[in-house]
DOVEXGU-34424 format. One record per residue: x, y, z of N, C-alpha, C in turn; residue in three letters. Coordinates in pm, 1 decimal, always signed. Each point is the difference from the previous one (the first is absolute). Layout:
residues N
n_east:n_north:n_up:ca_east:ca_north:ca_up:c_east:c_north:c_up:resn
X:Y:Z:X:Y:Z:X:Y:Z:ala $
...
END
This chain:
residues 284
n_east:n_north:n_up:ca_east:ca_north:ca_up:c_east:c_north:c_up:resn
+146.0:+1091.4:-7191.6:+68.6:-122.6:+45.9:-79.5:-85.3:+79.8:met $
-137.7:+25.4:+11.7:-97.3:-79.8:+67.4:+40.5:-25.7:+146.7:asn $
+22.6:+115.1:+67.7:+37.5:-1.6:+152.2:-120.7:-52.8:+78.9:glu $
+34.1:-60.2:+111.4:-87.7:-27.3:+100.9:+24.2:+84.9:+119.5:ile $
-92.4:+57.3:+59.3:+14.8:+95.5:+110.7:-55.3:-43.7:+124.2:val $
+72.6:+16.6:+116.7:-55.6:-23.1:+130.7:-11.1:+134.6:+72.4:ile $
-90.0:+4.8:+96.6:-16.0:+122.4:+74.9:-5.6:-29.7:+141.3:asp $
-4.7:+111.4:+86.8:+3.4:-17.2:+147.3:-130.8:-10.5:+57.9:thr $
-109.4:+23.3:-79.3:-134.3:-0.9:+66.3:-91.7:-121.7:-36.5:cys $
+50.8:-89.0:-87.9:-72.6:-124.7:-25.7:+98.2:-113.1:-6.6:thr $
-32.4:-108.2:+60.9:+78.0:-120.6:-10.8:-18.9:-76.1:-125.3:leu $
+110.1:-57.3:-58.5:-22.8:-95.0:-102.9:-63.0:-122.0:+45.5:pro $
-52.0:-78.8:-84.6:-78.1:-113.8:+35.3:+70.9:-129.9:-60.6:val $
+51.6:-79.6:+84.3:+66.2:-125.2:-39.7:-100.6:-101.9:-50.0:ala $
+24.0:-68.6:-103.7:-93.6:-109.8:-48.6:+60.6:-136.4:+9.3:leu $
+133.8:-12.2:-41.7:+67.6:-134.4:-0.3:+138.4:+27.2:-15.0:ser $
+82.7:-109.2:+18.9:+143.6:+9.3:-16.6:+61.8:-134.2:+19.7:gly $
+111.5:-31.8:-52.0:+63.2:-130.2:+12.9:+146.2:+9.8:-59.9:ala $
+71.4:-103.8:+26.6:+126.6:-20.4:-63.4:-15.0:-122.1:-96.1:tyr $
+50.7:+18.7:-123.3:-25.0:-94.1:-96.6:+136.1:-49.2:-76.1:gln $
+9.7:-115.2:-39.2:+113.3:-43.2:-81.9:-59.1:-68.7:-125.5:val $
+46.9:+42.3:-115.6:-42.7:-59.8:-125.6:+49.8:-137.8:-18.0:ala $
-97.9:-92.2:-4.5:+31.4:-142.7:-12.2:+32.3:-36.3:-152.5:ser $
-41.6:+88.3:-83.2:+18.8:-17.2:-149.7:+0.0:+130.7:-65.2:ala $
+62.3:+14.3:-122.4:+0.2:+133.9:-60.3:-149.7:+48.2:-35.4:pro $
-18.9:+121.7:+3.2:-135.7:+50.9:-30.5:+3.8:+142.6:-47.4:phe $
-113.5:+49.3:-43.4:-5.1:+135.8:-54.7:-110.4:+63.7:+97.8:ile $
+25.9:+138.7:+39.0:-94.3:+73.1:+77.6:-137.1:-5.7:-61.9:his $
-103.0:-6.8:+86.1:-134.1:-8.5:-41.1:-41.4:+123.0:-78.6:ala $
-84.1:-7.9:-85.4:-64.8:+112.6:-68.5:-125.5:+38.6:+79.4:asp $
-4.3:+116.0:+63.6:-105.4:+38.2:+84.0:-18.5:+147.9:+31.7:arg $
-110.4:+41.0:+46.3:-25.5:+130.7:+48.2:-69.7:-8.6:+134.2:asn $
+61.0:+31.1:+106.8:-55.6:-36.8:+136.2:-24.0:+144.8:+73.6:val $
-85.1:-15.0:+110.2:-43.2:+111.0:+65.6:+82.6:+25.5:+130.9:asp $
+125.7:-50.7:-4.9:+93.4:+16.4:+116.7:+141.3:+24.7:-45.1:phe $
+72.2:+60.1:+86.5:+150.1:+13.6:-27.6:+65.0:-122.1:+33.4:his $
+128.5:-8.7:-46.9:+80.0:-125.5:+23.8:+146.8:+47.4:+34.6:val $
+48.3:-31.7:+121.9:+137.9:+13.1:+29.6:+70.2:-121.3:-25.6:leu $
+112.2:-2.4:-77.7:+86.0:-105.5:-39.3:+143.6:+20.8:+46.5:ile $
+44.4:-94.9:+76.6:+150.7:+5.0:+37.4:+65.2:-134.0:-38.7:tyr $
+95.4:+6.9:-100.1:+58.9:-114.6:-52.5:+126.9:-43.3:+81.3:val $
-2.6:-126.1:+44.0:+125.2:-49.6:+78.9:+98.2:-82.9:-78.6:thr $
-46.4:-48.0:-109.8:+76.1:-89.7:-93.0:-58.8:+1.8:-140.9:glu $
+86.0:+10.7:-103.0:-40.7:-1.8:-136.0:-52.6:+137.6:-43.5:gly $
-118.5:-1.8:-78.1:-42.9:+134.2:-46.5:-135.0:-28.0:-51.3:tyr $
-74.8:+112.0:-2.2:-145.6:-6.0:-50.3:-8.6:+112.9:-105.8:ile $
-54.3:-38.9:-117.3:-29.9:+95.4:-100.6:-139.9:+27.4:-5.6:gly $
-42.4:+128.8:+7.0:-142.6:+34.5:-8.6:-18.9:+128.7:-81.0:val $
-112.2:+14.6:-74.2:-30.3:+127.9:-76.5:-124.5:+64.6:+71.7:thr $
+14.4:+125.1:+24.6:-114.9:+68.5:+60.1:-43.6:+112.8:-106.2:glu $
-121.4:-19.7:-57.6:-40.5:+77.7:-114.3:+91.5:-33.9:-106.1:glu $
+83.5:+98.4:-50.3:+98.5:-23.3:-111.3:+144.1:+9.2:+51.7:asp $
+25.6:+3.8:+135.5:+134.3:+15.2:+58.9:+46.7:-132.0:+43.4:gln $
+117.4:-52.9:-47.4:+56.1:-118.7:+32.6:+88.5:+7.6:+123.7:asp $
-2.5:-91.2:+94.0:+87.1:+12.6:+121.6:+68.3:-144.4:+21.7:tyr $
+118.3:+1.8:+40.4:+73.4:-122.1:+38.7:+36.7:+19.3:+142.2:leu $
-69.0:-75.6:+102.0:+30.5:+8.1:+128.4:+94.1:-110.8:+48.4:ile $
+119.4:+45.3:+31.0:+105.0:-101.6:+32.0:+19.2:-23.1:+151.5:gln $
+98.2:-84.0:+33.6:+18.7:-34.3:+140.5:+27.6:+115.3:+87.0:lys $
-55.7:+16.3:+126.3:+10.8:+112.1:+85.5:-54.5:+129.5:-66.3:glu $
-111.2:-21.3:-74.6:-67.7:+127.6:-49.5:-147.9:-7.7:+40.0:glu $
-46.1:+123.1:+26.3:-137.4:+16.3:+40.7:-82.4:+75.0:-111.1:leu $
-123.9:-50.0:-19.2:-73.9:+54.9:-111.5:-144.1:+9.1:+44.1:phe $
-73.2:+99.9:-45.8:-144.7:+16.2:+33.8:-80.8:+5.1:-130.5:phe $
-98.8:-86.9:-15.1:-96.4:-0.8:-109.4:-132.5:+85.8:+50.7:leu $
-41.3:+96.9:-84.7:-109.9:+67.5:+42.9:-133.5:-60.3:-46.8:lys $
-95.3:+17.4:+94.0:-136.2:-61.4:-29.5:-63.8:+70.6:-123.7:ser $
-90.1:-74.0:-60.7:-80.2:+63.3:-111.6:+81.4:+7.3:-131.3:gly $
+116.4:-40.5:-6.6:+86.4:-2.3:-130.8:+7.6:-136.3:-48.3:leu $
+32.9:+3.4:-131.4:+23.6:-140.9:-61.7:+134.6:-49.7:+17.2:his $
+6.0:-115.4:+63.1:+127.9:-67.0:+19.9:+17.2:-130.7:-74.4:his $
+118.7:-28.4:-49.9:+8.3:-129.7:-70.1:+153.3:-27.6:-15.4:tyr $
+31.9:-117.4:-37.9:+146.8:-33.2:-17.1:+29.5:-27.4:-144.8:gly $
+124.1:+33.8:-36.0:+55.5:-32.2:-126.4:+113.1:-95.8:-4.9:lys $
+73.7:+0.5:+122.8:+112.9:-85.4:+8.8:-24.1:-107.6:+93.4:thr $
+68.1:-114.2:-12.3:-14.0:-120.4:+86.4:+66.5:+22.9:+129.2:thr $
-65.1:-26.7:+113.9:+63.3:+12.8:+129.4:+53.1:-141.2:+27.5:ile $
+130.2:-4.3:+32.2:+75.0:-130.6:+11.5:-43.4:-83.8:+129.3:pro $
+12.6:-125.6:-6.9:-27.3:-83.4:+118.2:+104.6:+32.0:+108.1:gln $
-58.1:-6.3:+114.1:+96.8:+31.4:+121.1:-6.8:+149.5:+42.6:gly $
-65.4:+74.8:-84.0:-16.0:+146.0:+36.2:-91.1:+10.3:+129.6:thr $
+41.3:+84.7:+94.8:-74.1:+8.7:+132.0:-28.4:+144.4:+23.0:ser $
-119.1:+18.6:+60.0:-40.4:+142.5:+33.7:-106.7:+0.8:+108.2:trp $
-3.8:+116.7:+59.5:-108.9:+40.3:+98.8:-101.2:+78.8:-76.1:tyr $
-127.8:-11.6:+33.9:-99.6:+88.2:-54.5:-101.7:+43.0:+100.1:phe $
-51.5:+118.2:-13.4:-109.0:+45.5:+83.0:-108.1:+63.0:-90.5:val $
-122.3:-36.9:+12.0:-114.9:+64.4:-65.2:-67.6:+96.8:+93.5:his $
-19.6:+123.4:-42.1:-64.0:+93.0:+96.8:-61.1:+114.8:-78.7:phe $
-90.8:+70.8:+66.1:-68.3:+116.6:-51.9:+39.0:+121.1:+76.2:arg $
-17.9:+115.4:-56.9:+21.7:+137.9:+61.1:-117.1:+70.5:-17.7:thr $
-82.7:+13.6:+106.6:-129.7:+85.8:-5.7:+34.0:+146.3:-28.5:pro $
-100.0:+66.3:-55.4:+20.2:+151.8:-12.6:+11.6:+56.5:+138.3:leu $
+93.0:+105.1:+8.4:+16.1:+62.7:+133.2:-124.9:+73.7:+53.0:pro $
-21.9:+11.9:+125.3:-109.7:+65.9:+48.8:+16.7:+158.0:+3.2:ala $
+122.7:+43.6:-8.2:+28.7:+147.8:-3.1:+89.6:+25.3:-117.8:phe $
-1.2:+133.9:-47.4:+99.6:+31.8:-90.2:+147.5:-11.1:+49.5:pro $
+91.1:-54.2:-76.0:+127.9:-29.3:+29.2:+113.6:+85.2:-68.0:cys $
+98.7:+33.0:+69.6:+114.0:+67.9:-56.9:+116.6:-105.2:-17.4:ser $
+89.7:+23.0:-93.2:+119.2:-84.5:-18.8:+88.1:+4.1:+132.4:pro $
+34.4:-116.1:+41.8:+78.7:-6.0:+119.1:+146.7:+37.4:-27.3:phe $
+63.9:+74.1:+88.4:+143.0:+43.2:-17.7:+66.0:-30.8:+126.5:gln $
+119.6:-60.6:-6.2:+92.2:-27.3:+101.6:+59.2:+123.7:+60.3:ile $
-24.2:+27.8:+125.9:+71.6:+107.3:+60.9:+15.0:-16.1:+147.2:gln $
+95.1:+54.1:+61.7:+25.2:-8.0:+143.7:-94.7:+88.6:+67.6:asn $
-70.8:-44.8:+103.0:-101.1:+80.8:+73.8:+39.2:-3.6:+148.0:glu $
-23.8:+102.0:+76.3:+25.6:-7.5:+140.1:-93.1:-87.8:+63.5:pro $
+26.4:-55.2:+124.8:-83.6:-91.9:+62.2:-116.6:+74.3:+64.8:gly $
-92.5:-81.7:+62.6:-118.4:+56.2:+66.5:-85.2:+86.3:-87.9:asn $
-36.7:-54.6:-111.5:-83.5:+74.3:-96.5:-146.5:+16.6:+40.5:gln $
-40.3:-79.7:+94.2:-142.5:+11.4:+41.1:-86.5:-71.9:-99.0:gly $
-126.0:+30.8:+5.8:-100.2:-57.7:-81.4:+15.4:+55.8:-146.9:leu $
-33.0:-91.5:-95.5:+5.0:+38.6:-140.7:-142.1:+5.0:-57.3:val $
-21.5:+106.6:-66.5:-123.4:+27.8:-64.4:-36.0:-109.0:-99.0:ser $
-128.2:-38.9:-20.5:-39.1:-100.2:-105.3:+27.8:+60.9:-135.2:thr $
+15.1:+123.9:-9.9:+31.0:+66.5:-133.0:+146.9:-35.4:-35.1:glu $
+82.5:-26.4:+92.6:+142.5:-18.4:-24.8:+20.0:-153.3:-37.4:ser $
-45.1:-40.0:-109.9:+11.9:-144.5:-40.9:+84.1:+3.6:-127.3:thr $
+74.7:-104.7:-17.1:+104.9:-7.0:-105.3:-11.8:-126.8:-79.6:tyr $
+52.3:+10.5:-115.1:-2.1:-121.8:-92.8:+152.5:-23.4:-43.1:met $
+22.8:-130.8:-32.0:+131.5:-37.7:-33.8:-5.8:-104.7:-124.4:leu $
+67.0:+19.6:-109.8:-1.1:-104.1:-112.0:+88.6:-112.5:+37.1:pro $
-52.9:-113.9:-41.8:+83.3:-131.7:+17.7:+87.8:+0.6:-126.5:leu $
+119.3:-55.5:+24.3:+97.8:-15.8:-114.0:-47.2:-102.0:-101.5:pro $
-6.3:+24.7:-126.9:-45.8:-98.1:-92.0:+102.9:-115.4:-8.7:lys $
+124.5:+25.5:-7.0:+108.0:-103.7:-18.4:+126.9:+40.0:+70.2:his $
+32.6:-70.5:+94.4:+122.1:+36.2:+80.1:+77.8:-116.1:+47.6:ser $
+129.1:+24.3:+33.3:+82.9:-109.0:+47.0:-9.6:+3.7:+150.2:tyr $
-30.2:-114.4:+57.3:-7.7:-23.9:+142.0:+85.9:-118.6:+53.0:val $
+110.1:+26.2:+50.8:+93.5:-111.9:+45.4:-69.8:-93.1:+91.5:pro $
+35.8:-123.3:+1.8:-59.6:-105.5:+68.1:-0.8:+26.4:+149.2:glu $
+106.7:+58.9:+59.6:+11.5:+26.0:+135.2:-43.8:+139.7:+46.9:his $
-68.2:+80.1:-88.0:-43.5:+126.6:+30.0:-124.9:-5.3:+95.9:ser $
-30.8:+111.2:+62.3:-121.7:-6.4:+81.4:-120.3:-20.5:-81.8:gln $
-3.9:+60.3:-121.8:-120.9:-15.8:-83.5:-20.4:-148.8:-37.4:ala $
+102.3:-69.4:-35.5:-10.8:-139.7:-42.2:-37.1:-86.0:+127.7:ala $
+55.5:+32.7:+114.0:-33.6:-80.5:+114.4:-150.2:+25.1:+42.8:glu $
-39.9:+116.7:-23.3:-139.8:+34.0:+44.3:-100.2:-75.0:-102.3:met $
+39.6:-14.8:-130.4:-80.5:-72.5:-86.8:-23.6:-148.0:+40.0:ile $
+115.3:-57.9:+47.0:+0.9:-144.6:+51.4:-82.5:-7.7:+123.5:val $
+19.8:+100.7:+84.7:-79.7:-2.0:+129.1:-147.1:+13.9:-16.0:gln $
-36.0:+83.6:-107.5:-137.6:+17.3:-24.8:-72.5:-130.1:-52.4:phe $
+75.3:-66.2:-94.9:-53.8:-122.0:-48.8:-19.0:-102.0:+101.1:ile $
+93.4:-5.6:+97.0:-3.7:-90.7:+104.8:-113.0:+31.0:+87.6:asn $
-24.4:+130.0:+24.9:-118.0:+45.1:+91.1:-135.6:-36.5:-75.6:tyr $
-9.8:+12.4:-127.4:-120.4:-31.7:-76.5:-45.1:-150.5:+37.1:ile $
+110.3:-83.0:+5.6:-20.8:-136.7:+19.2:-2.2:-44.3:+148.1:asn $
+3.4:+96.7:+84.0:+14.7:-28.3:+148.0:-127.0:-42.1:+57.5:ser $
-6.5:-37.0:+124.4:-119.0:-40.0:+75.3:-29.0:+116.1:+105.9:thr $
+60.0:+107.2:-7.6:-21.7:+114.2:+89.2:-154.2:+32.6:-1.1:asp $
-55.4:-10.2:+118.6:-152.9:+30.5:+5.8:-27.1:+149.0:-41.7:pro $
+101.4:+90.4:+12.8:-27.5:+134.5:-43.5:+40.8:+28.1:-144.2:leu $
+29.9:-103.8:-77.3:+58.2:+19.2:-127.4:-93.5:+91.6:-93.3:arg $
-126.3:-37.3:+2.2:-91.3:+82.6:-82.4:-5.7:+145.2:+41.9:arg $
+27.0:+26.9:+117.7:-2.0:+142.3:+57.8:+124.3:+72.5:-47.5:trp $
+118.2:-73.1:+17.0:+133.3:+62.9:-20.4:+50.9:+13.1:-136.2:asn $
-62.2:-94.2:-91.7:+62.5:-20.9:-126.9:+6.8:+129.6:-87.8:leu $
-98.0:+86.6:-6.9:-1.0:+106.5:-87.2:+106.1:+115.6:+60.0:asn $
+12.9:+10.0:+124.9:+95.9:+92.2:+57.4:+139.0:-43.0:-25.3:ser $
+24.0:-135.2:+8.0:+131.9:-48.3:-36.4:+30.0:+9.4:-143.6:lys $
-100.8:-4.7:-89.8:+22.1:+12.9:-141.3:+27.9:+159.7:-21.1:leu $
-56.7:+83.2:+75.6:+35.0:+141.7:-23.4:+153.7:+23.7:+33.2:phe $
+51.2:-63.7:+118.4:+132.8:+13.0:+39.3:+90.2:-66.4:-102.8:glu $
-34.0:-111.8:-65.7:+77.7:-58.7:-102.1:+14.0:+90.7:-124.5:leu $
-118.1:+52.3:-53.6:-4.2:+83.3:-116.8:+79.4:+122.2:+26.2:leu $
-11.6:+65.7:+113.5:+75.7:+121.8:+43.9:+145.7:-30.2:-8.4:ser $
+48.6:-112.0:+49.3:+137.2:-23.4:-0.2:+50.5:-32.3:-149.4:glu $
-84.7:-63.5:-80.1:+34.1:-19.2:-137.3:+22.1:+134.0:-67.8:cys $
-95.3:+95.9:+24.8:+16.2:+135.7:-60.0:+117.8:+78.0:+46.5:ala $
+26.9:-8.4:+132.3:+114.3:+77.1:+52.6:+136.6:-63.5:-48.8:phe $
+1.7:-135.8:-20.3:+115.0:-63.0:-40.7:+41.3:+49.4:-145.2:his $
-99.2:+38.8:-72.7:+30.6:+37.7:-142.4:+59.0:+138.0:-17.1:ala $
+2.9:+78.4:+110.5:+53.0:+141.1:-2.8:+134.1:+7.3:+66.6:tyr $
+105.8:-0.8:-81.4:+132.4:-10.7:+58.1:+37.8:+132.3:+81.6:ser $
-70.3:+111.3:-17.5:+17.6:+124.6:+59.6:-57.3:+5.3:+143.2:glu $
-76.3:-112.8:+45.0:-47.6:+8.8:+131.8:+106.7:-4.0:+106.3:leu $
-7.5:+77.8:+97.0:+106.7:+6.2:+110.4:-12.2:-114.8:+86.1:pro $
+49.2:-114.5:-40.7:+6.0:-111.4:+84.1:+128.8:-32.1:+63.9:lys $
+13.5:-32.2:+123.8:+128.4:-28.1:+61.4:-14.7:-140.7:+63.8:thr $
+78.0:-95.2:-36.1:-10.8:-129.9:+44.0:+51.9:-13.9:+148.0:asp $
-68.3:-70.9:+77.6:+50.8:-27.0:+128.7:+108.3:-106.8:-6.2:ser $
+69.0:-16.6:+119.2:+112.0:-97.5:+6.0:-73.6:-134.7:-30.8:leu $
-116.0:-29.9:+57.2:-71.8:-129.4:-31.5:-23.3:-23.0:-133.9:ala $
-44.7:+109.3:-77.2:-16.4:-14.0:-135.6:+116.7:-28.7:-83.4:asp $
+116.6:+66.2:+33.8:+131.4:-34.7:-61.7:+45.0:-144.8:+28.4:gln $
-29.5:-42.8:+120.6:+45.2:-143.9:+32.7:-84.1:-92.9:-79.1:ile $
-133.3:+26.1:-13.2:-90.7:-83.9:-84.9:+46.8:-11.6:-133.7:cys $
+39.8:+121.1:-66.0:+40.5:+0.0:-136.6:+138.0:-71.7:-13.9:arg $
+87.0:+10.7:+84.6:+132.7:-70.3:+0.1:-31.6:-149.0:+20.6:phe $
-82.6:-41.0:+81.9:-22.1:-144.4:+10.1:-66.1:-58.5:-122.9:leu $
-86.4:+85.9:-61.0:-60.6:-51.4:-124.3:+99.3:-17.9:-109.9:gly $
+103.4:+88.4:-1.9:+113.4:-4.1:-100.5:+89.2:-117.6:+25.1:glu $
-3.1:-57.3:+134.0:+85.8:-102.9:+33.9:-85.1:-127.4:+43.1:his $
-112.1:-20.1:-53.9:-94.3:-99.0:+40.2:+55.1:-134.9:-25.1:ile $
+86.3:-19.0:-95.0:+59.6:-131.2:-34.3:+122.8:-35.8:+76.0:gln $
+33.0:+85.3:+101.1:+115.9:-18.4:+80.2:-43.9:-49.2:+137.5:glu $
+82.3:-74.0:+80.3:-34.7:-22.3:+144.3:-2.8:+122.4:+75.9:pro $
-80.1:-3.0:+104.1:-3.5:+120.8:+90.1:+135.5:+25.9:+59.3:phe $
+43.2:+129.4:+0.7:+133.0:+30.6:+61.9:-7.3:+134.5:+62.4:ser $
+9.1:+2.2:+135.9:+2.2:+131.7:+77.7:+110.4:+82.0:-37.6:ala $
+128.0:-66.8:-19.6:+124.2:+77.4:-26.9:-18.7:+71.7:-138.0:ser $
-71.6:-68.3:-101.8:-21.5:+65.9:-129.5:-84.7:+130.7:+20.5:leu $
-94.1:+1.3:+85.4:-78.0:+116.7:+22.2:+83.1:+99.8:+65.6:leu $
+77.7:-34.5:+97.6:+92.1:+104.4:+72.2:+99.8:+57.4:-95.5:glu $
+56.8:-81.6:-89.3:+93.0:+50.7:-104.6:-61.4:+106.6:-94.6:asp $
-131.7:-40.1:-34.6:-69.2:+92.5:-99.9:-56.0:+129.0:+60.4:his $
-51.5:-7.7:+123.7:-60.9:+121.6:+61.4:+92.1:+74.3:+97.1:phe $
+108.4:-72.5:+35.5:+97.3:+68.1:+92.2:-65.5:+30.0:+127.7:his $
-80.3:-81.8:+42.8:-64.3:+0.2:+138.8:+0.6:-133.3:+57.9:leu $
-10.9:+2.7:+136.4:+6.8:-126.5:+70.4:-130.3:-80.0:-23.6:ser $
+6.2:-131.0:-7.1:-102.5:-84.7:-31.9:-117.6:+23.1:+111.1:tyr $
+51.0:+8.6:+130.4:-87.8:+21.9:+113.2:-90.4:+122.5:-14.2:lys $
+54.8:+107.1:-54.3:-67.9:+125.6:-22.7:-101.3:-25.0:-110.0:his $
+39.9:-54.8:-109.2:-85.0:-16.8:-116.4:-112.5:-95.8:+38.3:met $
+31.9:-101.5:+71.0:-105.8:-94.3:+48.8:-110.7:+69.8:+77.4:ala $
+44.7:+87.5:+91.3:-90.1:+67.2:+92.1:-92.6:+94.3:-81.0:ala $
+61.9:+71.6:-92.5:-82.0:+91.2:-95.4:-101.3:-74.0:-83.1:cys $
+53.2:-109.8:-48.7:-87.2:-80.7:-97.5:-122.3:-64.6:+80.4:phe $
+29.4:-48.3:+113.2:-104.0:-61.6:+80.6:-102.1:+105.2:+44.5:lys $
+43.8:+114.9:+31.1:-88.9:+112.8:+43.2:-90.6:+34.2:-116.9:lys $
+58.7:+8.4:-123.9:-65.7:+48.9:-120.7:-99.0:-104.3:-60.1:ser $
+50.3:-132.2:+6.1:-87.8:-96.8:-65.9:-63.2:-102.5:+87.0:thr $
+39.3:-8.1:+121.2:-51.9:-93.8:+98.5:+58.1:-133.0:-15.0:gly $
+104.8:-25.9:-84.8:+61.0:-130.1:-10.5:+146.5:+15.6:-14.3:met $
+76.9:-115.2:+26.8:+146.8:+1.5:-8.3:+44.7:+14.5:-142.9:thr $
+122.2:+44.7:-23.9:+52.8:+7.0:-139.5:+4.7:-134.9:-60.7:ile $
+50.1:-100.5:+84.8:+8.6:-135.6:-56.8:-132.0:-62.9:-33.2:gln $
-101.6:+32.6:+86.0:-134.7:-50.7:-32.7:-52.7:+51.7:-140.9:thr $
+15.4:+134.9:-15.9:-26.2:+71.7:-129.8:+65.6:-70.3:-115.3:tyr $
+129.6:-18.3:+17.0:+80.2:-66.3:-116.0:-48.0:-134.9:-24.4:his $
-36.3:-80.3:+100.1:-39.5:-126.0:-19.0:-138.0:-11.8:-63.6:thr $
-76.9:+98.5:+40.5:-149.9:+13.6:-53.4:+14.5:+29.5:-153.9:arg $
+80.6:+93.3:-34.4:+18.7:+36.3:-145.6:+57.9:-117.2:-74.2:gln $
+84.6:-80.6:+55.3:+57.7:-119.9:-72.5:-113.7:-104.9:-21.2:lys $
-83.7:-1.7:+103.4:-108.1:-113.8:-18.1:-104.1:+53.8:-98.8:met $
-25.1:+131.4:-0.3:-95.8:+54.5:-103.1:+62.1:-23.9:-144.7:asn $
+132.1:+15.8:-19.4:+63.4:-29.6:-125.5:-11.5:-148.1:-34.5:leu $
+29.8:-78.2:+101.0:-9.2:-148.9:-9.1:-144.4:-45.4:-51.5:ala $
-102.9:+58.3:+71.1:-139.1:-32.0:-48.2:-16.8:+43.8:-149.1:cys $
+47.8:+116.4:-33.2:-19.7:+48.9:-139.8:+77.1:-98.4:-96.7:lys $
+116.2:-44.8:+31.0:+75.8:-90.4:-93.5:-68.3:-132.3:-7.2:leu $
-62.5:-53.1:+113.2:-74.3:-119.1:-4.7:-116.6:+8.5:-79.0:leu $
-71.6:+111.9:+1.1:-114.5:+27.4:-75.5:+12.6:+15.2:-152.3:arg $
+111.2:+78.7:-38.4:+15.1:+41.0:-136.1:+110.6:-65.9:-79.5:ser $
+74.7:-98.3:+59.3:+109.3:-70.1:-63.3:-9.9:-148.2:+25.3:thr $
+72.3:-81.3:-78.2:+6.5:-140.2:+28.0:+143.7:-38.3:+53.5:leu $
+60.1:+105.4:+54.3:+143.1:-32.5:+69.0:-21.6:-94.7:+107.7:leu $
+91.8:-89.9:+30.2:-8.6:-105.3:+103.5:+11.6:+80.5:+131.0:pro $
-57.3:-46.5:+102.4:-2.3:+57.0:+133.5:+151.9:+20.8:+44.3:val $
+84.7:-88.2:-23.0:+146.7:+19.7:+37.2:+57.8:+117.8:-69.1:lys $
-36.1:+29.4:-132.8:+58.0:+103.0:-62.5:-52.4:+139.4:+48.5:glu $
-127.5:-6.0:+38.7:-63.5:+123.0:+58.1:+74.1:+34.0:+127.3:ile $
+19.2:-104.2:+85.7:+69.0:+24.6:+127.6:+144.0:+57.5:-17.7:gly $
+72.2:-58.6:-116.7:+125.9:+53.4:-21.1:+2.7:+144.9:-47.6:leu $
-94.1:+28.5:-79.3:-19.6:+138.5:-51.0:-25.5:+101.0:+117.5:arg $
-57.0:-48.4:+110.0:-26.2:+90.8:+111.5:+103.1:-12.2:+108.8:leu $
+117.0:-64.7:-40.1:+116.2:+6.6:+92.9:-7.4:-118.8:+104.5:gly $
-83.0:-104.6:-12.6:-1.2:-114.5:+88.1:+67.9:-112.5:-59.4:tyr $
+121.3:-34.9:+55.1:+71.9:-111.1:-40.3:-61.3:-145.4:+53.2:gln $
-64.3:+17.6:+114.9:-46.1:-110.3:+71.3:-157.9:-21.8:-35.8:asp $
-37.7:-89.2:-87.8:-138.5:-5.8:-34.1:-99.3:-41.2:+113.4:met $
+50.5:-71.5:+93.8:-90.0:-33.4:+114.2:-27.4:+125.4:+83.1:leu $
+101.2:+81.7:+10.0:-17.4:+137.2:+79.4:-98.5:+78.9:-85.8:tyr $
+22.6:+12.8:-127.1:-87.0:+76.9:-80.6:-138.2:-39.2:+12.3:phe $
-30.8:-136.5:-3.9:-140.8:-46.1:+16.5:-45.4:+31.8:+144.7:ser $
+75.9:-19.3:+93.3:-43.5:+41.6:+135.7:-46.8:+146.8:+13.7:arg $
+96.1:+87.8:-59.7:-38.2:+147.3:+14.6:-120.2:+21.4:-90.5:val $
-26.1:-57.8:-114.4:-122.4:+15.5:-75.4:-117.4:-46.8:+72.9:phe $
+4.0:-113.5:+56.5:-107.2:-49.6:+73.5:-40.0:+87.7:+114.3:his $
+96.5:+48.4:+70.6:-27.8:+90.2:+119.2:-62.0:+128.8:-56.9:ala $
+30.1:+33.7:-109.6:-58.0:+142.4:-50.7:-128.9:-24.1:-66.0:ser $
-22.5:-100.1:-83.9:-115.2:-23.0:-81.3:-94.1:-99.1:+52.2:val $
+42.0:-101.9:+81.8:-84.6:-89.9:+69.2:+1.2:-137.8:-67.6:gly $
+62.9:-6.4:-118.9:+19.1:-135.9:-71.2:+139.7:+1.0:-60.9:ile $
+29.6:-116.4:-46.2:+131.9:-9.7:-69.1:+0.0:+57.5:-146.2:ser $
+117.5:+31.3:-46.9:-1.6:+55.3:-142.5:-66.4:-95.1:-99.3:pro $
+25.5:-127.3:+8.9:-59.6:-101.3:-93.7:-144.2:-2.3:+14.4:ser $
-57.1:+2.6:+127.5:-138.9:+8.1:+21.7:-58.7:+124.9:-52.7:ala $
+69.7:+106.7:+20.3:-58.8:+129.8:-61.3:-16.2:+1.1:-145.2:tyr $
+100.0:-64.1:-72.5:-16.6:-0.5:-137.6:-90.9:-101.0:-47.1:arg $
-26.5:-115.6:+69.0:-97.9:-94.3:-30.9:-141.1:+53.8:+15.6:lys $
-15.3:+83.7:+104.8:-128.3:+59.8:+23.5:-51.0:+87.8:-110.3:arg $
+87.6:+60.7:-71.5:-36.7:+90.5:-105.7:-67.0:-80.6:-112.8:leu $
+25.6:-121.9:-20.3:-52.5:-76.7:-110.8:-116.5:-90.2:+41.3:trp $
-47.2:+12.9:+129.3:-116.3:-74.0:+37.6:-127.2:+64.9:-52.5:ile $
END
């Protein structure tokens, strides 16, 4: 299945990454490259063939192309398709590695021998919901690539390792994950992103007081519930401004803002410019 494997004793090497929107229909390039490619589709679909195997990567799906193999397209990728990509390499491990297995371990394990190194395969093709931790980490990683952090070159590969690990763990439904209250609130807000913020709606759904939920959320995330909800709305607004021709008013209405002046003020406070200026800047 042409798996890509990461391990605990060598960091992957990030080469490049970006968010792209197809301005016109196109077919995937015919090429053989010396790096792996992470692809996460956020709108539309991408058709690609690896060696003789055809794949269709649809919205909210994650896919990895392996280096050294023949990649090309057969189907046309439609205009408006949007995706994140990361080009990276995985050096050979410095030590022999064993397959990693999920298991509960007692705390205070002390030092770990360099012989205790593990490897983990990345999922070839998997479903990753937009508001999952893996999807959010992909967006955060691309933002970090393009950041002005003076330590970016030092931190980039370690952040890539964390991202790839999360992508691998996400693919295994048998992993013993328990969502925190903050995680559950984030998921609920994502499902109701097109509605105005409502503390009573949260109370009715979780059967907890809003005061208690707000304190737990702030402790876990460092921000208020309403700030998180507004930030997610503005992220979606930016996405719609980039990838559609919907009028600004229609985008505001889709996000639950009946007052366009208020929507513009909230957008400006979050992004730094008005919705119209944001869209205009994309075409400069």
